[in-house]
C-alpha positions as CSV (number, residue, x, y, z in Angstrom):
1,X,0.0,0.0,0.0
2,X,2.9,2.3,0.7
3,X,4.5,1.4,-2.6
4,X,1.3,2.3,-4.4
5,X,1.2,5.6,-2.7
6,X,4.8,6.3,-3.6
7,X,4.1,5.4,-7.2
8,X,1.1,7.7,-7.1
9,X,3.2,10.5,-5.8
10,X,5.6,10.1,-8.7
11,X,8.6,9.8,-6.5
12,X,7.9,12.8,-4.4
13,X,8.2,10.8,-1.1
14,X,11.7,11.0,0.4
15,X,13.7,7.8,0.4
16,X,14.5,8.1,4.1
17,X,10.9,8.0,4.9
18,X,10.5,4.9,2.8
19,X,13.4,3.1,4.6
20,X,12.0,4.1,7.9
21,X,8.6,2.8,7.0
22,X,10.1,-0.5,5.8
23,X,12.0,-0.8,9.1
24,X,8.9,-0.1,11.0
25,X,7.1,-2.8,9.0
26,X,9.7,-5.4,9.9
27,X,9.5,-4.4,13.6
28,X,5.7,-4.9,13.5
29,X,6.1,-8.3,11.9
30,X,8.6,-9.3,14.7
31,X,6.2,-8.0,17.4
32,X,3.4,-10.0,15.9
33,X,5.5,-13.2,16.0
34,X,6.5,-12.6,19.6
35,X,2.8,-11.9,20.5
36,X,1.8,-15.2,19.0
37,X,4.5,-17.1,21.0
38,X,3.4,-15.4,24.2
39,X,-0.2,-16.3,23.5
40,X,0.8,-20.0,23.1
41,X,2.8,-19.8,26.3
42,X,-0.1,-18.2,28.2
43,X,-2.4,-20.9,26.8
44,X,-0.1,-23.7,28.2
45,X,0.6,-21.9,31.5
46,X,-2.6,-23.3,33.4
47,X,-1.5,-26.9,32.6
48,X,2.0,-26.3,33.8
49,X,0.8,-24.8,37.0
50,X,-1.6,-27.7,37.6
51,X,1.3,-30.2,37.2
52,X,3.5,-28.2,39.6
53,X,0.7,-28.1,42.2
54,X,0.1,-31.8,41.9
55,X,3.8,-32.6,42.2
56,X,4.0,-30.3,45.2
57,X,1.0,-32.0,46.9
58,X,2.6,-35.4,46.3
59,X,5.9,-34.3,47.8
60,X,4.0,-32.9,50.8
61,X,2.1,-36.1,51.3
62,X,5.3,-38.2,51.2
63,X,7.0,-35.9,53.7
64,X,4.0,-36.0,56.0
65,X,3.9,-39.8,55.8
66,X,7.6,-40.0,56.7
67,X,7.1,-37.6,59.6
68,X,4.2,-39.7,60.9
69,X,6.3,-42.9,60.7
70,X,9.2,-41.2,62.6
71,X,6.8,-39.9,65.3
72,X,5.4,-43.5,65.7
73,X,8.9,-44.9,66.1
74,X,9.8,-42.2,68.6
75,X,6.6,-43.0,70.6
76,X,7.5,-46.7,70.7
77,X,11.0,-45.9,71.9
78,X,9.6,-43.5,74.6
79,X,7.1,-46.2,75.8
80,X,9.9,-48.8,76.0
81,X,12.1,-46.4,77.9
82,X,9.2,-45.6,80.2
83,X,8.7,-49.3,80.9
84,X,12.4,-49.8,81.6
85,X,12.4,-46.8,83.9
86,X,9.3,-48.2,85.8
87,X,11.1,-51.6,86.2
88,X,14.3,-49.9,87.4
89,X,12.2,-47.8,89.9
90,X,10.7,-51.0,91.3
91,X,14.0,-52.7,91.6
92,X,15.4,-49.6,93.3
93,X,12.6,-49.6,95.8
94,X,13.2,-53.3,96.4
95,X,16.9,-52.7,96.9
96,X,16.2,-49.9,99.3
97,X,13.9,-52.1,101.4
98,X,16.5,-54.8,101.4
99,X,19.1,-52.3,102.5
100,X,16.9,-51.1,105.3
101,X,16.2,-54.7,106.5
102,X,19.9,-55.5,106.3
103,X,20.8,-52.4,108.4
104,X,18.2,-53.5,111.0
105,X,19.7,-57.0,111.2
106,X,23.3,-55.8,111.5
107,X,23.0,-55.5,115.3
108,X,21.4,-58.9,115.6
109,X,24.2,-60.5,113.5
110,X,26.9,-58.8,115.6
111,X,25.2,-60.2,118.8
112,X,25.1,-63.7,117.2
113,X,28.8,-63.4,116.3
114,X,29.7,-62.6,119.9
115,X,27.6,-65.5,121.1
116,X,29.1,-67.9,118.6
117,X,32.6,-66.7,119.5
118,X,31.9,-67.2,123.2
119,X,30.5,-70.7,122.3
120,X,33.6,-71.6,120.4
121,X,35.8,-70.4,123.2
122,X,33.7,-72.4,125.7
123,X,34.0,-75.4,123.5
124,X,37.7,-75.1,123.4
125,X,37.7,-74.8,127.2
126,X,35.5,-77.9,127.4
127,X,37.9,-79.9,125.4
128,X,40.8,-78.9,127.6
129,X,38.8,-79.7,130.7
130,X,37.9,-83.1,129.3
131,X,41.6,-83.8,128.7
132,X,42.4,-82.9,132.2
133,X,39.5,-84.9,133.5
134,X,40.7,-88.0,131.7
135,X,44.1,-87.7,133.3
136,X,42.6,-87.1,136.7
137,X,40.3,-90.1,136.3
138,X,43.3,-92.3,135.5
139,X,44.9,-91.0,138.8
140,X,41.6,-91.6,140.7
141,X,41.4,-95.1,139.3
142,X,44.9,-95.9,140.8
143,X,44.1,-94.2,144.1
144,X,40.7,-96.1,144.3
145,X,42.4,-99.4,143.8
146,X,44.8,-98.7,146.6
147,X,42.0,-97.5,148.8
148,X,40.0,-100.6,148.2
149,X,43.0,-102.8,149.1
150,X,43.5,-100.8,152.3
151,X,39.8,-101.0,153.2
152,X,39.8,-104.8,152.8
153,X,42.9,-105.1,155.0
154,X,41.2,-102.9,157.7
155,X,38.0,-105.0,157.5
156,X,40.0,-108.1,158.3
157,X,41.9,-106.7,161.2
158,X,39.3,-104.5,162.9
159,X,35.8,-104.8,164.3
160,X,32.6,-103.5,162.8
161,X,32.7,-100.1,164.6
162,X,36.4,-99.6,164.6
163,X,36.8,-99.9,160.8
164,X,33.9,-97.5,160.2
165,X,35.5,-94.9,162.4
166,X,38.9,-95.5,160.9
167,X,37.5,-95.5,157.4
168,X,35.8,-92.1,158.0
169,X,39.1,-90.7,159.4
170,X,41.0,-92.1,156.4
171,X,38.5,-90.7,153.9
172,X,38.8,-87.3,155.6
173,X,42.6,-87.3,155.4
174,X,43.0,-89.2,152.1
175,X,44.0,-86.9,149.1
176,X,42.0,-89.1,146.8
177,X,38.8,-87.9,148.4
178,X,39.8,-84.3,148.0
179,X,40.6,-85.1,144.3
180,X,37.2,-86.6,143.8
181,X,35.5,-83.5,145.2
182,X,37.6,-81.4,142.9
183,X,36.5,-83.6,140.0
184,X,32.9,-83.1,140.9
185,X,33.4,-79.4,140.9
186,X,35.0,-79.5,137.5
187,X,32.2,-81.7,136.3
188,X,29.6,-79.1,137.4
189,X,31.7,-76.4,135.6
190,X,31.8,-78.4,132.4
191,X,28.1,-79.0,132.6
192,X,27.5,-75.3,132.9
193,X,29.8,-74.7,129.9
194,X,27.8,-77.2,127.9
195,X,24.6,-75.4,128.8
196,X,26.1,-72.1,127.5
197,X,27.1,-73.8,124.3
198,X,23.7,-75.3,123.8
199,X,22.1,-71.9,124.4
200,X,24.3,-70.3,121.7
201,X,23.4,-73.1,119.3
202,X,19.7,-72.7,120.0
203,X,20.1,-68.9,119.3
204,X,21.8,-69.7,116.0
205,X,19.0,-72.1,115.0
206,X,16.4,-69.5,116.0
207,X,18.3,-67.0,113.8
208,X,18.2,-69.5,110.9
209,X,14.5,-69.9,111.3
210,X,14.0,-66.2,111.4
211,X,16.0,-65.9,108.2
212,X,13.7,-68.4,106.6
213,X,10.7,-66.4,107.7
214,X,12.2,-63.2,106.4
215,X,12.4,-64.9,102.9
216,X,8.6,-65.3,103.1
217,X,8.1,-61.7,104.2
218,X,10.3,-60.3,101.4
219,X,8.5,-62.4,98.8
220,X,5.2,-61.0,100.2
221,X,6.4,-57.4,99.7
222,X,6.7,-58.0,95.9
223,X,3.7,-60.3,95.5
224,X,0.1,-59.1,95.5
225,X,-2.6,-59.6,98.2
226,X,-3.5,-62.8,96.5
227,X,-0.2,-64.3,97.7
228,X,-1.0,-63.5,101.3
229,X,-4.5,-65.0,100.9
230,X,-3.0,-68.2,99.3
231,X,-0.6,-68.6,102.3
232,X,-3.5,-68.2,104.8
233,X,-5.8,-70.7,103.1
234,X,-3.6,-73.6,104.0
235,X,-4.5,-76.7,102.0
236,X,-6.3,-74.6,99.4
237,X,-3.0,-73.1,98.4
238,X,-1.9,-76.5,97.3
239,X,-4.7,-76.9,94.7
240,X,-4.7,-75.3,91.3
241,X,-7.8,-73.1,90.7
242,X,-10.2,-74.3,88.1
243,X,-8.7,-77.7,88.0
244,X,-5.6,-76.5,86.1
245,X,-2.5,-78.6,86.7
246,X,0.6,-77.2,88.2
247,X,3.4,-76.2,85.9
248,X,6.0,-78.1,88.0
249,X,6.3,-79.6,91.4
250,X,9.1,-81.5,93.2
251,X,11.8,-81.3,95.8
252,X,14.6,-78.7,95.6
253,X,17.4,-77.8,98.1
254,X,17.2,-74.1,99.0
255,X,19.9,-71.9,100.3
256,X,19.1,-69.4,103.2
257,X,19.4,-65.7,102.8
258,X,22.9,-64.3,102.0
259,X,22.6,-61.9,105.0
260,X,23.3,-64.9,107.3
261,X,26.9,-65.6,108.2
262,X,28.6,-68.2,106.1
263,X,29.0,-70.8,108.9
264,X,25.2,-70.4,109.7
265,X,24.1,-71.0,106.1
266,X,22.4,-74.4,106.1
267,X,20.7,-75.6,102.9
268,X,17.3,-77.1,103.5
269,X,15.2,-79.5,101.3
270,X,11.8,-78.1,100.5
271,X,8.8,-79.1,98.4
272,X,8.3,-76.6,95.5
273,X,5.2,-75.9,93.4
274,X,5.3,-73.6,90.4
275,X,1.8,-72.1,89.5
276,X,0.6,-68.9,88.0
277,X,4.0,-67.2,88.0
278,X,4.7,-67.9,91.7
279,X,7.0,-70.5,93.3
280,X,5.4,-71.9,96.5
281,X,7.6,-73.9,98.8
282,X,6.6,-76.2,101.7
283,X,8.5,-78.0,104.4
284,X,7.5,-81.3,102.8
285,X,5.1,-82.8,100.2
286,X,2.6,-83.5,102.9
287,X,2.6,-80.0,104.3
288,X,-0.6,-77.9,103.7
289,X,0.7,-74.4,104.5
290,X,3.5,-72.9,102.4
291,X,6.7,-71.7,104.2
292,X,7.1,-68.9,101.6
293,X,6.0,-67.7,98.1
294,X,8.5,-66.3,95.5
295,X,7.0,-64.1,92.8
296,X,8.6,-64.5,89.4
297,X,7.5,-61.0,88.2
298,X,10.5,-59.2,86.8
299,X,12.7,-62.2,87.8
300,X,15.7,-63.6,86.0
301,X,16.5,-67.4,85.9
302,X,20.1,-68.5,85.3
303,X,21.7,-71.9,85.2
304,X,25.0,-73.1,86.8
305,X,27.8,-70.5,86.7
306,X,31.2,-71.2,85.1
307,X,32.9,-71.6,88.4
308,X,33.6,-74.5,90.7
309,X,30.5,-74.8,92.9
310,X,30.3,-76.6,96.2
311,X,27.0,-78.2,95.0
312,X,26.1,-79.7,91.7
313,X,22.9,-79.0,89.7
314,X,22.8,-75.5,91.1
315,X,20.7,-72.6,89.6
316,X,19.7,-69.1,90.5
317,X,16.5,-67.0,90.5
318,X,17.1,-63.2,90.8
319,X,14.1,-61.2,91.8
320,X,13.8,-57.5,92.6
321,X,14.0,-58.4,96.3
322,X,16.9,-60.9,96.5
323,X,19.0,-63.7,94.9
324,X,17.6,-67.2,95.5
325,X,19.9,-70.3,95.2
326,X,18.5,-73.8,94.5
327,X,19.9,-77.2,93.8
328,X,18.0,-79.9,91.8
329,X,18.2,-83.5,92.6
330,X,19.6,-84.5,89.2
331,X,20.7,-82.9,85.9
332,X,17.4,-83.9,84.2
333,X,15.5,-82.2,87.0
334,X,17.8,-79.1,86.7
335,X,17.0,-78.8,82.9
336,X,13.3,-79.3,83.5
337,X,13.2,-76.7,86.3
338,X,15.1,-74.1,84.2
339,X,12.8,-74.7,81.3
340,X,9.5,-74.2,83.2
341,X,10.8,-71.3,85.3
342,X,12.0,-69.4,82.2
343,X,8.7,-70.1,80.5
344,X,6.8,-68.7,83.4
345,X,8.9,-65.5,83.4
346,X,8.3,-65.1,79.6
347,X,4.5,-65.5,80.2
348,X,4.6,-62.9,82.9
349,X,6.5,-60.4,80.7
350,X,4.0,-61.1,77.8
351,X,1.1,-60.5,80.1
352,X,2.4,-57.1,81.3
């Protein structure tokens, strides 16, 4: 159109104007192309934004799922740590009670030690007195034989009244009579010493029985009220409720409490019944009332240690209250007791 106008003007339009118009025309074409590209891009922009939003939502969902899983793991760890802390707190309370009981019994143990030391010293004195008495008895035997010979000679040479008076005078002046009196005094002294030794031994046996009773009291502290009711029911404690059979029953040899002195520790044979996570022990299989009840809650059962033991078939039960030591009658019984006790401990852990 511009060229037509230039031709109509017969060349009167300046050439600079024509060049400028041509440049402007090229610029307009370029702007039109760019405008078309921008229109295409703007048309595709909603789809790109939708894809970006969907990708962003997917990433947020994945991050949220990972965070939830981590929070669940942290919650489980916290619950386990809380359970461990509760167990440690119970064990600490049990140890504190044991420490208090041990401190209370220190004075009694010291008194027993003094009595036993006195008894041992008295026993040594008794042995020495017995040796001296044997020597004096030998001397008295010789003196007695001489005296009998002299009395027989006097009976032959004197009358009835004369020998009696002579015999009385001889007995009063004879050193054998004085020796016999001394022996009687020594015998009374030895008898008194024997009574003292027997009194010390009775006190030691009484302390042993008290240690056995303290086992029952300590077991009752960690057990529930049901354990106390079972102990008071007598024969009913020997029967499994609901007709359920006992997990295990039989004879075991039980060690006394470690708080007793070493030379007072006397192992005792007891009849044991394992039922409902508790180990009841009786004086014998015919007894109806248990001597004690050991709760296996939070307990640890272990077999023989890798050291030389004074007893074979020995195993241990560690409760929050104390360490119990037992001896089975045979290796087969040892294996069977370890199996049922560990199973009972696992069942209690699973229940809690």
